[in-house]
C-alpha positions in Angstrom: 0.0 0.0 0.0 2.9 2.4 0.8 4.4 1.7 -2.6 1.1 2.7 -4.3 1.0 5.9 -2.3 4.6 6.6 -3.1 3.9 6.0 -6.8 0.9 8.2 -6.6 3.0 11.0 -5.1 5.5 10.6 -7.9 2.8 10.7 -10.5 1.3 13.8 -8.8 4.7 15.5 -9.0 4.9 14.4 -12.7 1.5 16.0 -13.4 2.2 19.2 -11.5 5.9 19.6 -12.1 6.7 19.3 -15.8 8.9 22.3 -16.4 11.9 21.6 -18.6 15.0 23.7 -19.1 13.4 27.1 -18.3 10.8 26.8 -21.1 7.4 28.3 -20.5 5.0 25.7 -19.3 1.9 27.8 -19.1 0.5 30.7 -21.1 -0.2 32.5 -17.8 2.6 34.2 -15.8 1.3 33.4 -12.2 -1.7 32.2 -10.3 -3.2 29.0 -8.8 -4.8 25.8 -10.0 -7.1 23.9 -7.8 -7.6 20.2 -8.7 -9.5 17.2 -7.4 -8.0 13.8 -7.8 -9.9 10.5 -7.6 -7.5 7.9 -6.2 -8.6 4.5 -4.9 -12.1 5.9 -4.1 -10.9 9.0 -2.3 -11.0 12.6 -3.5 -7.8 14.5 -2.9 -7.8 18.3 -3.4 -4.6 19.9 -4.4 -3.9 23.6 -4.9 -0.8 24.4 -7.1 0.6 27.9 -7.0 2.8 28.9 -9.9 5.0 31.8 -11.0 7.3 32.6 -14.0 5.0 30.7 -16.4 5.2 27.5 -14.3 9.0 27.5 -13.7 8.2 27.9 -10.0 5.5 25.7 -8.5 4.2 24.8 -5.1 1.5 22.1 -4.8 -0.2 21.5 -1.4 -2.3 18.4 -0.7 -3.6 16.3 2.2 -3.4 12.6 1.5 -4.3 9.9 4.0 -3.8 12.4 6.8 -0.4 13.5 5.5 0.1 17.2 4.9 2.3 17.2 1.8 3.8 20.0 -0.5 5.8 19.6 -3.6 8.0 22.6 -4.5 9.6 22.9 -8.0 12.2 25.5 -8.6 15.6 25.8 -10.2 15.0 22.5 -12.1 14.6 20.5 -8.9 11.5 19.1 -7.1 11.3 18.8 -3.3 8.7 16.7 -1.4 7.9 18.4 1.9 6.1 16.4 4.6 4.9 19.0 7.1 3.7 16.4 9.7 7.1 14.7 9.8 8.9 18.0 9.3 11.0 16.5 6.5 12.2 17.6 3.1 13.3 15.2 0.4 14.8 16.2 -3.0 13.0 14.0 -5.6 15.1 12.3 -8.3 15.1 14.0 -11.7 11.7 13.3 -13.2 11.5 11.9 -16.7 8.0 13.1 -17.3 9.0 16.3 -19.1 5.9 16.8 -21.2 5.6 20.5 -21.7 2.3 20.9 -23.6 2.8 24.6 -24.3 6.2 23.9 -26.0 5.7 20.3 -27.2 8.9 19.1 -28.8 9.4 16.4 -31.4 11.6 14.6 -28.9 8.8 14.6 -26.2 6.3 13.4 -28.8 8.6 10.5 -29.7 9.7 9.6 -26.1 6.2 9.7 -24.6 4.3 8.6 -27.7 2.2 11.7 -27.5 -0.8 11.9 -29.9 -3.4 14.7 -30.3 -6.8 13.0 -30.2 -9.4 15.7 -30.2 -11.0 18.6 -28.2 -13.2 18.8 -25.1 -14.3 21.4 -22.7 -13.2 21.1 -19.0 -14.3 23.6 -16.4 -15.4 26.0 -19.1 -12.0 25.9 -21.0 -11.7 24.5 -24.5 -8.9 21.9 -24.3 -6.8 19.8 -26.7 -6.8 16.1 -25.8 -3.5 14.2 -25.9 -2.6 10.6 -25.1 0.9 9.6 -23.9 2.9 6.8 -22.2 4.8 7.6 -19.0 7.5 5.3 -17.5 8.4 5.6 -13.9 9.8 3.3 -11.2 9.8 0.4 -13.7 6.1 0.8 -14.6 4.5 2.2 -17.8 1.3 4.2 -17.5 -1.1 5.2 -20.3 -2.2 8.8 -19.8 -4.8 11.1 -21.3 -4.5 14.8 -20.8 -7.0 17.6 -21.7 -4.8 20.7 -22.0 -5.7 24.4 -22.0 -3.0 27.1 -22.2 -0.3 24.5 -21.3 -2.3 23.4 -18.2 -3.5 19.8 -17.9 -7.1 20.6 -17.0 -7.9 16.9 -16.8 -5.7 13.8 -16.7 -6.4 10.1 -16.4 -3.5 7.8 -15.8 -4.0 4.0 -16.0 -1.3 1.6 -14.9 -1.7 -2.1 -14.5 -5.3 -2.0 -13.3 -4.8 1.1 -11.2 -6.4 4.3 -12.4 -6.0 7.9 -11.1 -7.9 10.8 -12.5 -7.4 14.5 -11.8 -9.5 17.5 -12.9 -9.0 21.2 -12.5 -11.9 22.8 -10.8 -10.5 26.4 -10.7 -7.8 28.5 -12.3 -7.0 31.9 -10.9 -4.6 34.3 -12.6 -2.6 36.9 -10.6 0.4 37.3 -8.3 1.3 34.7 -5.7 3.3 35.0 -2.5 7.0 34.2 -3.1 7.3 32.5 0.3 5.3 29.5 -1.2 8.4 28.6 -3.2 10.8 28.6 -0.3 12.1 25.2 0.9 11.4 24.9 4.7 14.3 24.4 7.1 13.0 22.1 9.8 
């Protein structure tokens, strides 16, 4: 069970922290994205704050009573467990799909295909499919993307499915302290 939750945390980081080499991720300079994720029959709400077109991100969630934050900055991602007062630098993620600047390399590596259009939370989205490999597993993913933001994602891996949907996008300045790595 712990492995499943660890994998889910890694996939959450993959979905929320896909910046690559300073390229713009979002067509919005700063703001917040509130999502709801269905995982194993539970709804998990996450709020991601971002700045510099997604180069800085801080995603806060409460999962199984654990108060977790992932912070992405300077090309690194940190997992902060507030309850345990710990910070762990995550290994370099391979899920570098930047939908705002989709490269031929990413299309080939992740087998990305554009499959249509759909409206999610009032935003007209382009739908993509992809394959993501992490921790020795390959997942099939479907993303509905608006302005570089995955508004809806469904990830299927070996009988396990996780879906996430944006319920609110707010544009505007965010507090810089959200991107500071805590010193416990």
